C-alpha positions as CSV (number, residue, x, y, z in Angstrom):
1,M,-1.9,-239.5,114.4
2,K,-3.3,-237.9,117.5
3,N,-1.2,-234.8,118.8
4,I,-0.7,-235.3,122.6
5,Q,2.3,-233.0,122.7
6,P,0.7,-230.5,125.2
7,K,-0.1,-233.3,127.5
8,L,3.4,-234.8,127.3
9,I,5.0,-231.3,127.9
10,K,2.8,-230.9,131.1
11,L,3.9,-234.3,132.4
12,F,7.5,-233.7,131.6
13,K,7.3,-230.4,133.6
14,E,5.9,-232.4,136.5
15,G,8.8,-234.7,136.5
16,Y,7.6,-237.7,134.4
17,C,11.1,-238.2,133.0
18,T,13.6,-241.0,133.5
19,P,17.4,-241.2,132.9
20,Q,18.5,-242.9,129.7
21,I,20.4,-245.8,131.4
22,S,21.6,-247.4,128.1
23,K,23.1,-244.1,126.9
24,I,24.7,-243.5,130.4
25,A,26.1,-247.0,130.4
26,K,27.6,-246.6,126.9
27,K,29.1,-243.2,127.8
28,L,30.6,-244.5,131.1
29,K,31.5,-247.9,129.7
30,E,29.7,-249.6,132.6
31,P,27.0,-252.3,132.6
32,S,23.4,-251.0,132.7
33,T,22.8,-252.9,135.9
34,T,25.5,-250.9,137.6
35,I,24.2,-247.7,136.4
36,H,20.6,-248.6,137.4
37,Y,21.8,-249.7,140.9
38,N,23.7,-246.4,141.5
39,I,20.9,-244.2,140.2
40,K,18.4,-246.0,142.5
41,R,20.8,-245.5,145.4
42,L,21.2,-241.7,144.7
43,E,17.3,-241.4,144.5
44,K,17.0,-243.3,147.9
45,E,19.5,-241.0,149.5
46,K,17.6,-238.0,148.1
47,A,20.6,-236.8,146.2
48,I,18.5,-237.0,143.1
49,I,15.0,-235.6,143.8
50,G,13.5,-235.7,140.4
51,Y,14.0,-235.6,136.6
52,K,12.7,-233.0,134.2
53,A,12.9,-232.3,130.5
54,V,14.8,-229.1,129.4
55,F,12.8,-227.3,126.8
56,N,13.4,-225.0,123.9
57,H,10.7,-222.5,125.2
58,K,10.1,-221.0,121.8
59,K,9.0,-224.3,120.5
60,I,6.5,-224.9,123.3
61,E,5.0,-221.4,123.1
62,E,6.6,-220.1,126.4
63,S,9.0,-217.6,125.0
64,F,8.5,-214.8,127.5
65,G,11.0,-215.2,130.4
66,C,11.2,-212.9,133.4
67,F,12.9,-212.7,136.7
68,V,10.7,-211.1,139.4
69,L,12.2,-209.5,142.6
70,I,9.8,-209.3,145.5
71,N,9.7,-207.3,148.8
72,L,7.5,-208.7,151.6
73,S,5.5,-206.8,154.1
74,P,6.9,-206.8,157.7
75,D,4.2,-209.2,158.9
76,E,5.2,-211.8,156.2
77,Y,9.0,-211.1,156.4
78,G,9.5,-213.7,159.2
79,N,8.1,-216.6,157.2
80,P,8.9,-216.1,153.5
81,E,8.7,-219.9,152.9
82,S,4.8,-219.8,153.2
83,I,4.5,-217.2,150.5
84,A,7.1,-219.1,148.4
85,R,5.2,-222.4,148.7
86,E,2.0,-220.7,147.7
87,L,3.5,-219.0,144.7
88,G,5.2,-222.4,143.8
89,K,1.9,-224.0,143.1
90,H,1.7,-222.1,139.8
91,P,3.4,-223.8,136.8
92,E,4.4,-220.5,135.2
93,I,6.8,-219.9,138.2
94,E,9.8,-222.1,137.4
95,S,11.9,-221.4,140.5
96,I,11.8,-219.4,143.7
97,N,14.7,-218.4,145.9
98,I,14.7,-216.6,149.2
99,I,17.6,-214.1,148.9
100,T,19.6,-211.5,150.8
101,G,20.0,-207.8,149.9
102,D,17.3,-205.3,149.0
103,W,14.8,-208.0,148.1
104,E,13.5,-211.0,149.9
105,M,12.7,-213.3,147.0
106,I,13.5,-213.9,143.3
107,L,11.2,-215.8,141.0
108,K,11.9,-217.2,137.5
109,V,8.8,-217.0,135.5
110,R,8.0,-218.4,132.0
111,T,4.8,-217.5,130.1
112,K,3.5,-217.5,126.5
113,D,3.9,-213.7,126.1
114,Q,3.9,-210.4,128.0
115,E,0.1,-210.4,128.2
116,A,0.1,-213.8,130.0
117,Y,2.8,-212.5,132.3
118,Y,0.7,-209.4,133.2
119,D,-2.2,-211.7,133.9
120,L,0.0,-213.8,136.3
121,I,1.2,-210.6,138.0
122,K,-2.4,-209.5,138.6
123,R,-3.8,-212.9,139.5
124,V,-1.0,-214.5,141.5
125,I,2.1,-212.4,142.4
126,S,0.2,-209.1,143.5
127,R,-1.1,-210.6,146.7
128,K,-1.4,-209.8,150.4
129,G,2.1,-209.8,151.9
130,V,3.9,-208.7,148.7
131,T,4.7,-205.0,148.9
132,N,6.9,-204.4,145.9
133,I,7.6,-206.2,142.6
134,K,10.4,-205.5,140.1
135,S,10.4,-207.4,136.8
136,L,13.6,-208.1,134.9
137,T,12.8,-209.3,131.4
138,S,15.1,-212.0,129.9
139,L,16.1,-211.0,126.4
140,K,17.9,-214.2,125.4
141,E,18.5,-217.4,127.4
142,I,22.0,-218.8,126.9
143,K,22.1,-221.7,129.4
144,N,19.2,-223.6,131.1
145,E,19.4,-226.5,133.5
146,S,23.1,-226.9,132.8
147,I,22.6,-227.2,129.1
148,V,24.0,-224.5,126.8
149,L,21.4,-223.5,124.3
């Protein structure tokens, strides 16, 4: 049989996932139609903005996790969202938060290995407007997307 796992993983990361209505209905002891109606309503109200699979990153060859603290140059400090949106286009960057304190931004990054992370730093993160980077390597992930691993 044809192996399409890499293609599936890519789609799942882009949000091609749906809730398992029959499982939810069984758990809540409610009809599937009631579950479906309520989910659609939450989606319409933008309370639910997407679905995504939660991965065991070792199994999909993305075992290097890192948090990256970023300082911005004074000319970019007033509009951190523009840099965040640009960085957000890269699939290795799982999340971006604008923060307070000594740093302006924190990224959650996931790559195959340290070499791929180094390449991402050179190619993407070390850009105009970023003045300082501090990498914090994750040694072991205990909880991800509300699921204890």
